[in-house]
Every structure is written in structure tokens, then in C-alpha cells.
C-alpha positions as a Python dict, from the first residue, in 0.01 Angstrom:
ca = {
    (1, 'M'): (0, 0, 0),
    (2, 'S'): (324, 198, -15),
    (3, 'E'): (418, 437, -290),
    (4, 'Q'): (679, 305, -533),
    (5, 'D'): (927, 492, -749),
    (6, 'L'): (1014, 268, -1043),
    (7, 'Y'): (1287, 413, -1264),
    (8, 'I'): (1297, 271, -1617),
    (9, 'I'): (1599, 289, -1849),
    (10, 'R'): (1501, 268, -2217),
    (11, 'P'): (1701, 268, -2539),
    (12, 'S'): (1639, 588, -2732),
    (13, 'G'): (1799, 645, -3071),
    (14, 'E'): (2170, 608, -3013),
    (15, 'G'): (2145, 663, -2639),
    (16, 'W'): (1941, 584, -2329),
    (17, 'T'): (1665, 767, -2142),
    (18, 'L'): (1570, 750, -1776),
    (19, 'H'): (1199, 761, -1693),
    (20, 'L'): (985, 785, -1380),
    (21, 'A'): (619, 715, -1458),
    (22, 'K'): (545, 909, -1779),
    (23, 'E'): (820, 1165, -1725),
    (24, 'T'): (1160, 1155, -1898),
    (25, 'L'): (1416, 1255, -1637),
    (26, 'A'): (1740, 1249, -1839),
    (27, 'R'): (1913, 1131, -2156),
    (28, 'F'): (2251, 957, -2168),
    (29, 'D'): (2494, 858, -2442),
    (30, 'E'): (2609, 545, -2258),
    (31, 'R'): (2410, 274, -2081),
    (32, 'P'): (2643, 252, -1775),
    (33, 'K'): (2590, 625, -1708),
    (34, 'A'): (2213, 581, -1731),
    (35, 'I'): (2227, 288, -1489),
    (36, 'E'): (2444, 477, -1242),
    (37, 'A'): (2215, 781, -1246),
    (38, 'A'): (1903, 565, -1207),
    (39, 'V'): (2047, 385, -906),
    (40, 'V'): (2148, 715, -743),
    (41, 'V'): (1795, 859, -769),
    (42, 'A'): (1634, 528, -668),
    (43, 'E'): (1856, 509, -359),
    (44, 'A'): (1750, 865, -271),
    (45, 'S'): (1383, 763, -302),
    (46, 'A'): (1448, 460, -80),
    (47, 'R'): (1610, 680, 186),
    (48, 'L'): (1284, 881, 189),
    (49, 'G'): (1098, 562, 275),
    (50, 'K'): (957, 478, -67),
    (51, 'A'): (977, 142, -234),
    (52, 'A'): (1215, 206, -521),
    (53, 'G'): (1369, 14, -806),
    (54, 'V'): (1546, 37, -1139),
    (55, 'M'): (1456, -165, -1446),
    (56, 'M'): (1601, -167, -1795),
    (57, 'E'): (1403, -240, -2108),
    (58, 'E'): (1563, -494, -2340),
    (59, 'G'): (1335, -555, -2635),
    (60, 'D'): (1000, -669, -2495),
    (61, 'Q'): (1147, -753, -2153),
    (62, 'R'): (1220, -552, -1842),
    (63, 'I'): (1528, -656, -1647),
    (64, 'V'): (1564, -568, -1278),
    (65, 'V'): (1886, -373, -1223),
    (66, 'W'): (1833, -265, -861),
    (67, 'D'): (1558, -301, -602),
    (68, 'A'): (1567, -122, -266),
    (69, 'G'): (1582, -368, 19),
    (70, 'R'): (1629, -672, -198),
    (71, 'D'): (1923, -642, -438),
    (72, 'A'): (2265, -488, -427),
    (73, 'Y'): (2361, -273, -724),
    (74, 'S'): (2492, -519, -979),
    (75, 'K'): (2680, -270, -1198),
    (76, 'V'): (2524, -414, -1512),
    (77, 'S'): (2685, -243, -1810),
}
């Protein structure tokens, strides 16, 4: 089984946070900036041969934003 880097964007107060596993990587004031940063780091993980993806939490759901090898960056904002 291959290692996977799954980056999660979560609402946090009046902004957004980017997480990998249990670690908070960054905080952003705007959702598009959080999405862009998440895709950049996920693409870097994919170039290193890892399965990588970006998901955004919306209430109780997780929405796929980007998945290495499957989806093109959709520029969800």
C-alpha cells in the first residue's frame, strides 16, 4: 500500500486552515488562497511519488478539490 498525503482545508473562525494528518500547516483569511496553497503542496507530494489529494470540509462533508492522477485542479473558490 502506498503512502498518501491528504491535505484537508477546514473553516476556522473567520478563516481557513490547512492540515496534513493531525498537523496544522497554515492559516488563511480567504478560501481560494487556502485551496491554492493546498494544491501546490499536494502536487509537490505527488511529484515525490506519493498518492496525494486535497479535500475541503463543508459541514459534515468532505469535498474532493484535487486528487493526483485523477482530477485536474478545479479552482473551486
